[in-house]
N, CA and C of each residue as an Amber inpcrd file, in Angstrom:
protein
   762
 215.0370000  49.4860000 257.2410000 215.1730000  50.1640000 255.9480000
 214.6920000  51.6140000 256.0840000 215.5350000  52.5780000 255.6820000
 215.1210000  53.9740000 255.7560000 214.3030000  54.3660000 254.5290000
 213.7560000  55.5980000 254.5580000 212.8750000  56.0240000 253.4700000
 213.5850000  56.0240000 252.1290000 214.8280000  56.4690000 252.1120000
 215.5630000  56.5200000 250.8530000 215.7160000  55.1290000 250.2500000
 216.0570000  54.1540000 251.0680000 216.1990000  52.7780000 250.5820000
 214.8540000  52.2350000 250.1020000 213.7910000  52.5280000 250.8480000
 212.4640000  52.0290000 250.4900000 212.0160000  52.5860000 249.1420000
 212.0630000  53.9010000 248.9950000 211.5810000  54.5080000 247.7520000
 212.4930000  54.1860000 246.5750000 213.7880000  54.0840000 246.8290000
 214.7030000  53.7100000 245.7450000 214.3720000  52.3250000 245.2190000
 213.9960000  51.4180000 246.0980000 213.6400000  50.0630000 245.6740000
 212.2710000  50.0330000 245.0060000 211.2870000  50.6920000 245.6150000
 209.9090000  50.6190000 245.1280000 209.7350000  51.2060000 243.7250000
 210.5520000  52.1790000 243.3860000 210.4000000  52.8300000 242.0850000
 211.4310000  52.3750000 241.0540000 212.2270000  51.3780000 241.3920000
 213.2520000  50.9030000 240.4590000 212.7280000  49.7050000 239.6790000
 212.0250000  49.9750000 238.5970000 211.4090000  48.8970000 237.8230000
 212.4220000  48.0150000 237.1150000 213.5930000  48.5410000 236.8390000
 214.5970000  47.7070000 236.1770000 215.0380000  46.5600000 237.0800000
 215.0630000  46.8070000 238.3690000 215.4060000  45.7340000 239.3070000
 214.2050000  44.8550000 239.6080000 213.0170000  45.4450000 239.6300000
 211.8190000  44.6790000 239.9590000 211.3660000  43.7890000 238.8050000
 211.7730000  44.1290000 237.5780000 211.4210000  43.3250000 236.3960000
 212.7230000  42.8460000 235.7650000 213.2120000  41.6780000 236.1730000
 214.5400000  41.2230000 235.7330000 214.6880000  41.0970000 234.2250000
 213.6040000  40.7480000 233.5110000 213.7050000  40.5960000 232.0580000
 213.2810000  41.8680000 231.3230000 213.4060000  43.0020000 231.9960000
 213.0400000  44.2950000 231.4220000 213.6950000  44.5300000 230.0670000
 214.9820000  44.2370000 229.9460000 215.7060000  44.5090000 228.7000000
 215.1450000  43.7000000 227.5360000 214.7090000  42.4710000 227.8130000
 214.1410000  41.6320000 226.7560000 212.8600000  42.2450000 226.2090000
 212.0130000  42.7350000 227.1020000 210.7670000  43.3680000 226.6650000
 211.0460000  44.6140000 225.8360000 212.0170000  45.4060000 226.2620000
 212.3500000  46.6230000 225.5190000 212.8670000  46.2770000 224.1310000
 213.6690000  45.2270000 224.0260000 214.1580000  44.7850000 222.7120000
 212.9970000  44.4400000 221.7820000 211.9790000  43.7720000 222.3220000
 210.7990000  43.4410000 221.5150000 210.0920000  44.7130000 221.0460000
 209.9580000  45.6820000 221.9610000 209.3170000  46.9450000 221.5800000
 210.0500000  47.5970000 220.4110000 211.3770000  47.6480000 220.5250000
 212.1840000  48.3280000 219.5060000 212.0430000  47.6320000 218.1510000
 212.0990000  46.3090000 218.1560000 211.9840000  45.5570000 216.8990000
 210.6000000  45.7300000 216.2740000 209.5660000  45.5910000 217.0960000
 208.2020000  45.7340000 216.5780000 207.9340000  47.1660000 216.1130000
 208.5410000  48.1280000 216.7860000 208.3560000  49.5260000 216.4000000
 209.0060000  49.8210000 215.0570000 210.2020000  49.2730000 214.8340000
 210.8690000  49.4640000 213.5440000 210.0300000  48.8680000 212.4170000
 209.4170000  47.7230000 212.6830000 208.5670000  47.0760000 211.6810000
 207.3400000  47.9520000 211.3750000 206.7560000  48.5280000 212.4060000
 205.5790000  49.3810000 212.1990000 205.9320000  50.6000000 211.3530000
 207.0510000  51.2290000 211.6380000 207.4360000  52.4140000 210.8670000
 207.7530000  52.0590000 209.4170000 208.2760000  50.8480000 209.2020000
 208.6500000  50.4350000 207.8480000 207.4460000  50.0510000 206.9990000
 206.3510000  49.6790000 207.6270000 205.2240000  49.1110000 206.8730000
 203.9650000  49.9670000 206.8930000 203.9000000  50.9600000 207.7650000
 202.6760000  51.7400000 207.9150000 202.8250000  53.1440000 207.3480000
 201.7100000  53.7180000 206.9410000 201.6980000  55.1300000 206.5800000
 201.9590000  55.9520000 207.8330000 202.8870000  56.8780000 207.7500000
 203.2240000  57.6630000 208.9380000 203.7690000  59.0250000 208.5340000
 203.7030000  59.9390000 209.4680000 204.3130000  61.2630000 209.3390000
 205.2360000  61.4000000 210.5460000 206.5240000  61.1630000 210.3290000
 207.4680000  61.0730000 211.4340000 208.1410000  62.4200000 211.6980000
 208.4800000  62.6180000 212.9620000 209.2840000  63.7740000 213.3850000
 208.6550000  65.1070000 212.9950000 207.3470000  65.1940000 213.1530000
 206.6720000  66.4750000 212.9650000 207.0140000  67.3710000 214.1620000
 207.4120000  68.5870000 213.8870000 207.9190000  69.4470000 214.9620000
 206.7880000  70.2740000 215.5780000 206.6720000  70.1920000 216.9210000
 205.6610000  70.9880000 217.6110000 206.2670000  72.1140000 218.4360000
 207.5960000  72.1760000 218.4950000 208.2880000  73.2180000 219.2390000
 209.7030000  73.3620000 218.7250000 210.4700000  74.2060000 219.3730000
 211.7930000  74.5580000 218.8660000 212.9270000  73.7330000 219.4570000
 212.7410000  73.1150000 220.6100000 213.8480000  72.3790000 221.2170000
 214.0100000  71.0180000 220.5490000 215.1780000  70.3890000 220.6900000
 215.4630000  69.1540000 219.9380000 214.4420000  68.0420000 220.1320000
 213.9150000  67.8880000 221.3430000 213.0170000  66.7720000 221.6050000
 211.5700000  67.0030000 221.2360000 211.2200000  68.1850000 220.7890000
 209.8080000  68.5200000 220.5730000 209.3420000  68.0700000 219.1870000
 209.1640000  66.7590000 219.0670000 208.7070000  66.1600000 217.8120000
 207.6220000  65.1320000 218.1030000 206.8950000  64.7770000 217.0560000
 205.7580000  63.8710000 217.2160000 205.6350000  63.0050000 215.9650000
 205.3270000  61.7320000 216.1510000 205.0810000  60.8050000 215.0440000
 203.5830000  60.5490000 214.9460000 203.0410000  60.6460000 213.7460000
 201.6100000  60.4410000 213.5370000 201.3870000  59.2580000 212.6110000
 200.5440000  58.3440000 213.0550000 200.1290000  57.1860000 212.2630000
 198.6360000  57.3480000 211.9920000 198.2660000  57.8460000 210.8100000
 196.8560000  58.1590000 210.5520000 196.0230000  56.9150000 210.2530000
 194.8160000  56.9170000 210.7710000 193.8720000  55.8370000 210.4680000
 193.2320000  56.0920000 209.1110000 192.9590000  55.0290000 208.3840000
 192.3420000  55.1530000 207.0600000 190.8190000  55.0570000 207.1370000
 190.3100000  54.7370000 208.3110000 188.8680000  54.6380000 208.5090000
 188.5480000  55.2260000 209.8760000 187.2810000  55.2110000 210.2380000
 186.9040000  55.6840000 211.5620000 186.3060000  57.0760000 211.5350000
 186.1750000  57.6560000 212.7310000 185.4740000  58.9290000 212.8860000
 186.4110000  60.1100000 213.1090000 187.7050000  59.9210000 212.8630000
 188.6630000  61.0050000 213.0430000 189.2840000  61.0640000 214.4200000
 188.9790000  60.0850000 215.2730000 189.5570000  60.0780000 216.6170000
 191.0690000  59.8950000 216.5630000 191.7490000  60.4940000 217.5310000
 193.2040000  60.3640000 217.6420000 193.5880000  60.1740000 219.0960000
 194.4620000  59.2170000 219.3460000 195.0390000  59.0010000 220.6670000
 196.4590000  59.5520000 220.6780000 196.7320000  60.4870000 221.5670000
 198.0920000  60.9600000 221.7820000 198.7230000  60.1160000 222.8820000
 199.8500000  59.4770000 222.5710000 200.5210000  58.6110000 223.5390000
 201.8260000  59.2520000 223.9850000 202.0340000  59.2720000 225.3120000
 203.2370000  59.8580000 225.9080000 204.0680000  58.7330000 226.5240000
 205.2820000  58.5750000 226.0550000 206.1050000  57.4490000 226.5060000
 206.6400000  57.6640000 227.9210000 207.0210000  56.5390000 228.5400000
 207.6350000  56.5730000 229.8500000 209.1510000  56.5440000 229.7610000
 209.7750000  56.2670000 230.9110000 211.2290000  56.2800000 231.0080000
 211.7040000  57.2030000 232.1140000 210.8090000  57.4610000 233.0980000
 211.1340000  58.3110000 234.2480000 211.6150000  59.6930000 233.8410000
 211.0470000  60.2340000 232.7810000 211.3510000  61.5890000 232.3160000
 212.8160000  61.7530000 231.8940000 213.5700000  60.6540000 231.8740000
 215.0100000  60.7870000 231.6170000 215.5290000  59.8020000 230.5660000
 214.6720000  58.9550000 230.0120000 215.1330000  57.9780000 229.0230000
 213.9950000  57.6010000 228.0830000 214.3360000  56.7770000 227.0880000
 213.4310000  56.2770000 226.0610000 213.1310000  57.3680000 225.0270000
 212.5070000  56.9290000 223.9330000 212.2400000  57.7930000 222.7880000
 210.9170000  57.3560000 222.1650000 210.2360000  58.2710000 221.5360000
 208.9600000  57.9430000 220.8950000 209.0950000  56.7940000 219.9090000
 210.2520000  56.6800000 219.2600000 210.4380000  55.6280000 218.2540000
 210.3680000  54.2310000 218.8530000 210.5570000  54.1170000 220.1740000
 210.4540000  52.8090000 220.8320000 209.0100000  52.3470000 220.9700000
 208.0460000  53.2260000 220.6760000 206.6440000  52.9210000 220.9490000
 205.7660000  52.9470000 219.7030000 206.4020000  52.9350000 218.5400000
 205.6270000  52.8310000 217.2980000 204.8610000  51.5200000 217.2240000
 205.2860000  50.5230000 217.9990000 204.6130000  49.2160000 217.9620000
 203.1510000  49.3030000 218.3780000 202.7770000  50.3870000 219.0330000
 201.3790000  50.5660000 219.4290000 200.4800000  50.9050000 218.2460000
 201.0630000  51.4080000 217.1720000 200.2640000  51.9580000 216.0750000
 199.3490000  50.9540000 215.3860000 199.7970000  49.7320000 215.0600000
 198.9020000  48.8400000 214.3080000 197.5510000  48.6080000 214.9740000
 197.5420000  48.3830000 216.2640000 196.2750000  48.1010000 216.9480000
 195.3390000  49.3030000 216.9010000 195.8800000  50.4960000 217.1290000
 195.0370000  51.6850000 217.1090000 194.5100000  51.9650000 215.7050000
 195.4030000  51.9190000 214.7270000 194.9940000  52.2270000 213.3550000
 193.9750000  51.2100000 212.8500000 194.1870000  49.9320000 213.1730000
 193.2210000  48.9070000 212.7710000 191.8450000  49.1620000 213.3840000
 191.8270000  49.7870000 214.5600000 190.5610000  50.1010000 215.2270000
 189.9480000  51.4070000 214.7270000 190.6090000  52.0600000 213.7640000
 190.0740000  53.2970000 213.2130000 190.4380000  54.5400000 213.9860000
 191.5080000  54.4550000 214.7790000 191.9540000  55.5890000 215.5940000
 193.3880000  55.9410000 215.2060000 193.6250000  57.1850000 214.8450000
 194.9910000  57.6260000 214.5690000 195.7920000  57.6540000 215.8680000
 197.0940000  57.4270000 215.7450000 197.9720000  57.4580000 216.9130000
 199.0320000  58.5310000 216.7110000 199.2080000  59.3690000 217.7230000
 200.2630000  60.3830000 217.7320000 201.1760000  60.0940000 218.9170000
 202.4250000  59.7310000 218.6370000 203.3850000  59.3800000 219.6910000
 204.3330000  60.5590000 219.8710000 204.3950000  61.0730000 221.0970000
 205.0710000  62.3430000 221.3550000 206.4440000  62.1280000 221.9810000
 207.3910000  62.9340000 221.5610000 208.7020000  62.9870000 222.1940000
 208.8150000  64.2300000 223.0630000 209.8260000  64.2490000 223.9070000
 210.1150000  65.4240000 224.7320000 211.5840000  65.3710000 225.1340000
 212.1320000  66.5100000 225.5100000 213.4950000  66.5420000 226.0160000
 213.5480000  65.8430000 227.3660000 214.7080000  65.3440000 227.7170000
 214.8430000  64.4750000 228.8820000 215.6320000  65.1460000 230.0050000
 215.3120000  64.7660000 231.2310000 216.1090000  65.1620000 232.3800000
 217.4690000  64.4430000 232.3050000 218.5610000  65.0390000 232.7470000
 218.6550000  66.3230000 233.4590000 218.8220000  67.5490000 232.5700000
 218.7640000  67.3700000 231.2420000 218.9110000  68.5350000 230.3640000
 217.7850000  69.5390000 230.5770000 216.5960000  69.0390000 230.9430000
 215.4740000  69.9130000 231.2820000 214.8640000  69.4100000 232.5870000
 213.9790000  70.1930000 233.1650000 213.2840000  69.8010000 234.3840000
 211.9790000  69.0910000 234.0500000 211.4050000  68.4220000 235.0410000
 210.0890000  67.8030000 234.8490000 209.0540000  68.8740000 234.5130000
 209.1470000  70.0200000 235.1440000 208.2010000  71.1030000 234.8480000
 208.2930000  71.5210000 233.3840000 209.4930000  71.5910000 232.8310000
 209.6400000  71.9510000 231.4200000 209.0380000  70.8710000 230.5250000
 209.1740000  69.6000000 230.9070000 208.5610000  68.5250000 230.1190000
 207.0430000  68.6820000 230.1090000 206.4650000  69.0510000 231.2440000
 205.0180000  69.3080000 231.2850000 204.6480000  70.4130000 230.2950000
 205.4260000  71.4750000 230.2670000 205.1620000  72.5630000 229.3240000
 205.2870000  72.0810000 227.8790000 206.2490000  71.2070000 227.6160000
 206.3770000  70.6600000 226.2700000 205.1410000  69.8500000 225.8900000
 204.5880000  69.1060000 226.8310000 203.3810000  68.3340000 226.5280000
 202.1840000  69.2500000 226.2830000 202.1340000  70.3790000 226.9700000
 201.0870000  71.3610000 226.6720000 201.2330000  71.8650000 225.2390000
 202.4660000  72.1390000 224.8400000 202.6930000  72.6200000 223.4730000
 202.3570000  71.5430000 222.4450000 202.7220000  70.2950000 222.7450000
 202.4050000  69.1950000 221.8240000 200.8990000  69.0400000 221.6620000
 200.1770000  69.1420000 222.7580000 198.7180000  68.9980000 222.7140000
 198.0870000  70.1250000 221.9080000 198.5770000  71.3360000 222.1270000
 198.0670000  72.4760000 221.3480000 198.3340000  72.2690000 219.8600000
 199.5440000  71.8310000 219.5300000 199.8970000  71.6090000 218.1260000
 198.9700000  70.5700000 217.5060000 198.6960000  69.5060000 218.2460000
 197.8430000  68.4480000 217.7180000 196.4360000  68.9730000 217.4620000
 195.9160000  69.7640000 218.3700000 194.5690000  70.3270000 218.1990000
 194.5270000  71.2710000 217.0010000 195.5570000  72.1040000 216.8540000
 195.5770000  73.0810000 215.7700000 195.7900000  72.4380000 214.4010000
 196.4810000  71.2990000 214.3500000 196.8670000  70.6870000 213.0770000
 196.1430000  69.3820000 212.7730000 195.1790000  69.0180000 213.5840000
 194.5120000  67.7190000 213.4300000 193.9500000  67.5230000 212.0280000
 193.2850000  68.5200000 211.5040000 192.6030000  68.3670000 210.2110000
 193.5860000  68.0350000 209.0960000 194.7920000  68.5870000 209.1660000
 195.8000000  68.3400000 208.1290000 196.1360000  66.8570000 208.0090000
 195.9860000  66.1200000 209.1100000 196.3300000  64.6970000 209.1300000
 195.0920000  63.8050000 209.1240000 193.9540000  64.3780000 208.7590000
 192.7310000  63.6010000 208.6600000 192.0840000  63.2850000 209.9880000
 192.3950000  64.0810000 211.0120000 191.8630000  63.8400000 212.3490000
 190.8790000  64.9420000 212.7290000 190.0400000  64.6480000 213.6900000
 189.0290000  65.5860000 214.1760000 189.5280000  66.1910000 215.4830000
 189.7200000  67.5080000 215.5130000 190.2340000  68.1460000 216.7310000
 189.2810000  68.0040000 217.9110000 188.0460000  67.6350000 217.6570000
 187.0860000  67.4270000 218.7410000 187.0250000  65.9720000 219.1990000
 187.9530000  65.1510000 218.7050000 187.9950000  63.7400000 219.1030000
 189.4290000  63.3380000 219.4750000 190.0480000  64.1510000 220.3230000
 191.4060000  63.8690000 220.7770000 191.3720000  63.2460000 222.1710000
 192.2230000  62.2460000 222.3710000 192.3530000  61.5530000 223.6500000
 193.8380000  61.4580000 223.9840000 194.1520000  61.2110000 225.2500000
 195.5510000  61.1450000 225.6690000 195.7670000  59.9420000 226.5690000
 196.9130000  59.2920000 226.3890000 197.2980000  58.1770000 227.2520000
 198.8090000  58.1830000 227.3980000 199.2910000  57.4500000 228.3870000
 200.7280000  57.3580000 228.5870000 201.0520000  56.3520000 229.6610000
 202.3060000  55.9110000 229.6700000 202.7650000  54.8690000 230.5780000
 203.8900000  55.4030000 231.4580000 203.8130000  55.1070000 232.7620000
 204.8500000  55.4730000 233.7270000 204.9750000  56.9980000 233.7820000
 206.1180000  57.5640000 233.4140000 206.2070000  59.0240000 233.3510000
 205.1360000  59.5740000 232.4240000 204.8230000  58.8190000 231.3660000
 203.7530000  59.2260000 230.4630000 202.3890000  59.1850000 231.1260000
 202.2030000  58.2880000 232.1000000 200.9650000  58.2790000 232.8740000
 200.8350000  59.5420000 233.7000000 201.9400000  59.9560000 234.3150000
 201.9610000  61.2220000 235.0470000 201.6150000  62.3840000 234.1220000
 202.2510000  62.4190000 232.9520000 202.0150000  63.5180000 232.0190000
 200.6000000  63.4920000 231.4560000 200.0310000  62.3010000 231.3100000
 198.6270000  62.1910000 230.9060000 197.7250000  62.8750000 231.9270000
 197.9540000  62.5860000 233.1990000 197.1480000  63.2220000 234.2420000
 197.3490000  64.7330000 234.2520000 198.5730000  65.1790000 234.0230000
 198.8150000  66.6210000 233.9630000 198.0420000  67.2650000 232.8170000
 197.9330000  66.5660000 231.6970000 197.1580000  67.1100000 230.5780000
 195.6700000  67.1690000 230.9200000 195.1890000  66.1930000 231.6780000
 193.7800000  66.1960000 232.0610000 193.4970000  67.2280000 233.1550000
 194.5480000  67.7180000 233.8110000 194.3930000  68.7820000 234.8060000
 194.5950000  70.1690000 234.2050000 195.0450000  70.2310000 232.9580000
 195.3750000  71.5140000 232.3350000 194.1260000  72.3610000 232.0910000
 194.2400000  73.6420000 232.3860000 193.1860000  74.6090000 232.0650000
 193.5870000  75.2330000 230.7300000 193.1200000  74.6500000 229.6560000
 193.6350000  74.9680000 228.3260000 193.4550000  76.4200000 227.9180000
 192.3140000  77.0700000 228.1670000 192.1950000  78.4740000 227.7580000
 193.1840000  79.3900000 228.4750000 193.6610000  78.9890000 229.6610000
 194.6720000  79.7860000 230.3530000 196.0290000  79.6530000 229.6730000
 196.2590000  78.5190000 229.0250000 197.5070000  78.3030000 228.2900000
 197.4540000  78.9860000 226.9300000 196.3150000  78.8830000 226.2610000
 196.1080000  79.5150000 224.9520000 194.6030000  79.7040000 224.7900000
 194.1660000  80.9250000 224.7050000 192.7260000  81.2060000 224.7240000
 191.9840000  80.6340000 223.5250000 192.7120000  80.1820000 222.5030000
 192.0630000  79.5420000 221.3560000 191.5770000  78.1360000 221.6840000
 192.1030000  77.5450000 222.7460000 191.8660000  76.1300000 223.0160000
 190.6100000  75.9130000 223.8490000 189.8950000  74.8040000 223.6160000
 188.7070000  74.4900000 224.4180000 189.1010000  73.9410000 225.7850000
 188.2270000  74.0870000 226.7480000 188.5110000  73.5620000 228.0900000
 188.6970000  72.0510000 228.0600000 187.9220000  71.3780000 227.2000000
 187.9980000  69.9200000 227.1290000 188.7750000  69.4950000 225.8850000
 189.9920000  69.9930000 225.7360000 190.8000000  69.6590000 224.5620000
 190.8830000  68.1480000 224.3820000 191.1180000  67.4260000 225.4810000
 191.1010000  65.9620000 225.4370000 189.7610000  65.4730000 225.9610000
 189.1490000  64.5830000 225.2090000 187.8300000  64.0780000 225.5760000
 187.9000000  62.9010000 226.5390000 189.1170000  62.4430000 226.8490000
 189.3050000  61.3730000 227.8160000 190.7790000  61.0480000 227.9440000
 191.1410000  60.3890000 229.0430000 192.5350000  60.0390000 229.2740000
 192.6740000  58.6660000 229.9060000 193.7820000  57.9930000 229.5890000
 194.1170000  56.6990000 230.1840000 195.5360000  56.7830000 230.7180000
 195.6850000  56.7270000 232.0300000 196.9870000  56.8190000 232.6890000
 197.4070000  55.4260000 233.1570000 198.5230000  54.9390000 232.6150000
 198.9820000  53.5700000 232.8500000 200.2140000  53.5890000 233.7450000
 200.1180000  52.9460000 234.9040000 201.2620000  52.8280000 235.8250000
 201.9190000  54.1810000 236.0620000 201.0930000  55.1720000 236.3300000
 201.6100000  56.5250000 236.4890000 202.0140000  56.8530000 237.9160000
 202.7200000  57.9670000 238.0410000 203.1170000  58.5110000 239.3400000
 202.4490000  59.8710000 239.4530000 201.6160000  60.0470000 240.4490000
 200.7690000  61.2310000 240.5370000 201.1240000  62.1190000 241.7290000
 201.9080000  61.6040000 242.6440000 202.5150000  62.3720000 243.7300000
 204.0170000  62.1510000 243.6040000 204.7340000  63.1640000 243.1330000
 206.1560000  62.9880000 242.8450000 207.0470000  63.1730000 244.0640000
 206.4810000  63.5300000 245.2050000 207.3230000  63.7980000 246.3710000
 208.1650000  62.6050000 246.8130000 207.6760000  61.3600000 246.7570000
 208.5450000  60.2410000 247.1470000 209.8130000  60.1280000 246.3020000
 209.7720000  60.6230000 245.0740000 210.9340000  60.4950000 244.1970000
 212.0980000  61.3570000 244.6670000 211.8060000  62.3550000 245.4890000
 212.8820000  63.1740000 246.0550000 213.8510000  62.2950000 246.8390000
 213.3270000  61.2170000 247.4270000 214.1520000  60.3320000 248.2490000
 214.6600000  59.1070000 247.4960000 214.3300000  58.9860000 246.2230000
 214.8590000  57.8920000 245.4010000 216.1660000  58.3760000 244.7790000
 217.2630000  58.1710000 245.4980000 218.5260000  58.8220000 245.1480000
 218.9780000  58.5200000 243.7260000 218.8500000  57.2650000 243.2900000
 219.3380000  56.8810000 241.9680000 218.6080000  57.6250000 240.8530000
 217.3820000  58.0470000 241.1280000 216.5550000  58.7190000 240.1290000
 216.6410000  60.2340000 240.2380000 216.6300000  60.7410000 241.4590000
 216.5630000  62.1880000 241.6360000 217.8630000  62.8910000 241.2770000
 218.9300000  62.1330000 241.1000000 220.1620000  62.7230000 240.5750000
 219.8930000  63.4100000 239.2400000 219.0170000  62.8140000 238.4350000
 218.6610000  63.3960000 237.1400000 217.4450000  64.3180000 237.2180000
 216.4650000  63.9690000 238.0550000 215.2380000  64.7700000 238.1070000
 215.4370000  66.0910000 238.8390000 216.2970000  66.0910000 239.8500000
 216.6340000  67.2980000 240.6190000 215.3950000  67.9340000 241.2570000
 214.5390000  67.0880000 241.8040000 213.3360000  67.5640000 242.4780000
 213.6090000  67.8420000 243.9470000 212.9080000  68.8280000 244.5100000
 212.7920000  68.9670000 245.9480000 211.3060000  68.9130000 246.2850000
 210.9700000  69.0160000 247.5590000 209.5670000  68.8750000 247.9550000
 208.6730000  69.8810000 247.2320000 209.1330000  71.1090000 247.1150000
 208.3140000  72.1560000 246.4940000 208.1190000  71.9110000 245.0050000
 209.2000000  71.6260000 244.2940000 209.0750000  71.4280000 242.8450000
 208.3340000  70.1380000 242.5230000 208.4800000  69.1140000 243.3840000
 207.7460000  67.8650000 243.1700000 206.2460000  68.0780000 243.3430000
 205.8700000  68.8310000 244.3640000 204.4500000  69.0990000 244.6020000
 203.8430000  69.9070000 243.4540000 204.6230000  70.8000000 242.8860000
 204.1390000  71.6670000 241.8100000 203.7270000  70.8880000 240.5730000
 204.3250000  69.7130000 240.3730000 204.0110000  68.9030000 239.1830000
 203.3600000  67.5750000 239.5720000 202.6350000  67.5690000 240.6870000
 201.9480000  66.3660000 241.1570000 200.4490000  66.4930000 240.8870000
 199.9290000  65.8150000 239.8710000 198.5180000  66.0000000 239.5120000
 197.5370000  65.5240000 240.5730000 197.9660000  64.6560000 241.4820000
 197.0590000  64.1970000 242.5350000 196.5740000  65.3510000 243.4020000
 197.3130000  66.4530000 243.4120000 196.9510000  67.5950000 244.2420000
 196.3960000  68.7490000 243.4110000 195.9740000  68.4110000 242.1980000
 195.2850000  69.3550000 241.3270000 193.9220000  68.7590000 240.9950000
 192.9350000  69.5810000 240.7400000 191.6510000  69.0230000 240.2910000
 191.7110000  68.6540000 238.8190000 190.9580000  67.6350000 238.4390000
 190.7510000  67.3960000 237.0110000 190.0570000  68.6280000 236.4390000
 190.5100000  69.0890000 235.2800000 190.0190000  70.3620000 234.7460000
 188.5720000  70.2850000 234.2740000 188.1450000  69.1070000 233.8260000
 186.7730000  68.9130000 233.3540000 186.2820000  67.5630000 233.8800000
 185.0930000  67.2070000 233.4810000 184.5840000  65.8810000 233.8330000
 184.7930000  64.8810000 232.7010000 185.6800000  65.1950000 231.7760000
 186.0460000  64.2170000 230.7550000 186.5780000  62.9710000 231.4590000
 186.1910000  61.7800000 231.0250000 186.5330000  60.5640000 231.7650000
 188.0290000  60.2670000 231.7830000 188.5010000  59.8910000 232.9550000
 189.8910000  59.4770000 233.1500000 189.8890000  58.0510000 233.6810000
 190.6430000  57.1750000 233.0330000 190.7960000  55.8020000 233.4990000
 192.2540000  55.5550000 233.8580000 192.4650000  54.5930000 234.7520000
 193.8120000  54.2350000 235.1730000 193.9810000  52.7280000 235.0860000
 195.2190000  52.2940000 235.0880000 195.5070000  50.8760000 235.2820000
 196.9250000  50.7330000 235.8090000 197.1480000  49.6620000 236.5380000
 198.4620000  49.3430000 237.0790000 198.5530000  47.8280000 237.1560000
 199.7350000  47.3000000 236.9150000 199.9180000  45.8570000 236.9580000
 199.7500000  45.2950000 238.3600000 199.1140000  44.1440000 238.4480000
 198.9150000  43.5180000 239.7510000 200.2040000  43.1150000 240.4280000
 201.2790000  42.9310000 239.6430000 202.5710000  42.5440000 240.2090000
 203.5100000  43.7320000 240.3780000 203.0130000  44.9370000 240.1220000
 203.8740000  46.1030000 240.3130000 204.0510000  46.3820000 241.8040000
 204.9930000  47.2480000 242.1260000 205.3390000  47.4950000 243.5240000
 204.1740000  48.1290000 244.2760000 204.2460000  48.0680000 245.5960000
 203.1890000  48.6450000 246.4280000 203.0550000  50.1440000 246.1930000
 204.1440000  50.8140000 245.8900000 204.0820000  52.2520000 245.6370000
 203.3340000  52.5670000 244.3420000 203.5670000  51.7950000 243.2980000
 202.8250000  52.0410000 242.0590000 201.3360000  51.7820000 242.2600000
 201.0030000  50.7650000 243.0390000 199.5890000  50.5020000 243.3000000
 198.9880000  51.6060000 244.1720000 199.7730000  52.1190000 245.1170000
 199.2950000  53.2250000 245.9510000 199.0710000  54.4790000 245.1080000
 199.9980000  54.7540000 244.2030000 199.8500000  55.9270000 243.3430000
 198.5740000  55.8280000 242.5050000 198.3090000  54.6430000 241.9890000
 197.1070000  54.4340000 241.1820000 195.8450000  54.6990000 242.0050000
 195.8160000  54.1750000 243.2190000 194.6600000  54.3750000 244.0940000
 194.5110000  55.8420000 244.4940000 195.6360000  56.5310000 244.6270000
 195.5990000  57.9400000 245.0230000 194.8780000  58.7870000 243.9840000
 195.1920000  58.5960000 242.7140000 194.5150000  59.3930000 241.6860000
 193.0330000  59.0500000 241.6310000 192.7250000  57.7840000 241.7750000
 191.3200000  57.3670000 241.7830000 190.5620000  58.0740000 242.9080000
 191.1670000  58.1740000 244.0680000 190.5260000  58.8000000 245.2150000
 190.3970000  60.3140000 245.0310000 191.4440000  60.9380000 244.5180000
 191.4710000  62.3910000 244.4290000 190.6280000  62.9280000 243.2690000
 190.4580000  62.1170000 242.2290000 189.7570000  62.5840000 241.0350000
 188.4100000  61.8850000 240.8740000 187.6680000  61.7600000 241.9330000
 186.4120000  61.0110000 241.8890000 185.4410000  61.5550000 240.8510000
 185.3940000  62.8740000 240.6860000 184.4290000  63.4650000 239.7690000
 184.6570000  63.1020000 238.3200000 185.9270000  62.8590000 237.9550000
 186.2530000  62.5360000 236.5630000 186.5960000  61.0670000 236.3790000
 186.7620000  60.3470000 237.4800000 187.2690000  58.9770000 237.3800000
 186.2240000  58.0590000 236.7510000 186.6470000  57.3470000 235.6940000
 185.7150000  56.4960000 234.9460000 185.9640000  55.0160000 235.1500000
 187.0060000  54.6590000 235.8910000 187.2420000  53.2540000 236.1530000
 188.7100000  52.8870000 236.1090000 189.0030000  51.7600000 236.7260000
 190.3590000  51.2190000 236.7450000 190.3480000  49.8830000 236.0080000
 191.3320000  49.6740000 235.1540000 191.4180000  48.4410000 234.3810000
 192.2920000  47.4490000 235.1380000 191.7460000  46.3600000 235.6570000
 192.5650000  45.3950000 236.4020000 193.5270000  44.6650000 235.4760000
 194.7590000  44.4930000 235.9340000 195.7830000  43.8100000 235.1400000
 196.5270000  42.8090000 236.0200000 195.8440000  41.7590000 236.4750000
 196.5040000  40.7660000 237.3310000 197.6030000  40.0370000 236.5710000
 198.6530000  39.6850000 237.2920000 199.7330000  38.9110000 236.6880000
 200.6620000  39.7090000 235.8080000 200.5970000  41.0390000 235.9090000
 201.4840000  41.8800000 235.0930000 202.1890000  42.8980000 235.9710000
């Protein structure tokens, strides 16, 4: 097996999880129910391009904490509306949830998506009070591509992006099944057709080769049944970000 075949297989979760479509159907149904029954502020615009919107589910109790969630889909699929199902658990715990959208590859590059997440984070910090949230209690999490983008946010030097912003804009991050070295994806032919990465551009958006910007705690998790590459990626961030790493959440049987 050559490298292209290996990486194409290791990163193809649709083939590795045969009942993937069934799980996605459940997400969509549960998400529609959450939007229909919960207080929400949908499609709040944080930028000018079509995908730059955010859904906010405010908590009615708690200390003003907010979790910003970044969806996965390999930077080329899925929508924030598929992940509204996360809101009930967070809101019940007294934490507001902000689910972020972004434009998708190949219409934009991965680097542009990173910039969109910087803009979304800035918007959330600047507008937190309007939605009953505390700008000093913002956290970020994401799954798959969202795990990668979570790490990129934890590597961001916020005052360099906008001098109004604090260095520790996010007080902690949780990266779930993320990809932190994007160079292997250059050889995943089925995926890179849309991502259009080469070695240089992949390295530029690989958080494993950037320092964590602060010592705000970063946690990771990956399913015990996920591919060897996803487990390697998880271990890589843990190794590279020792100063900020706060622990890995074991998920056997998933």
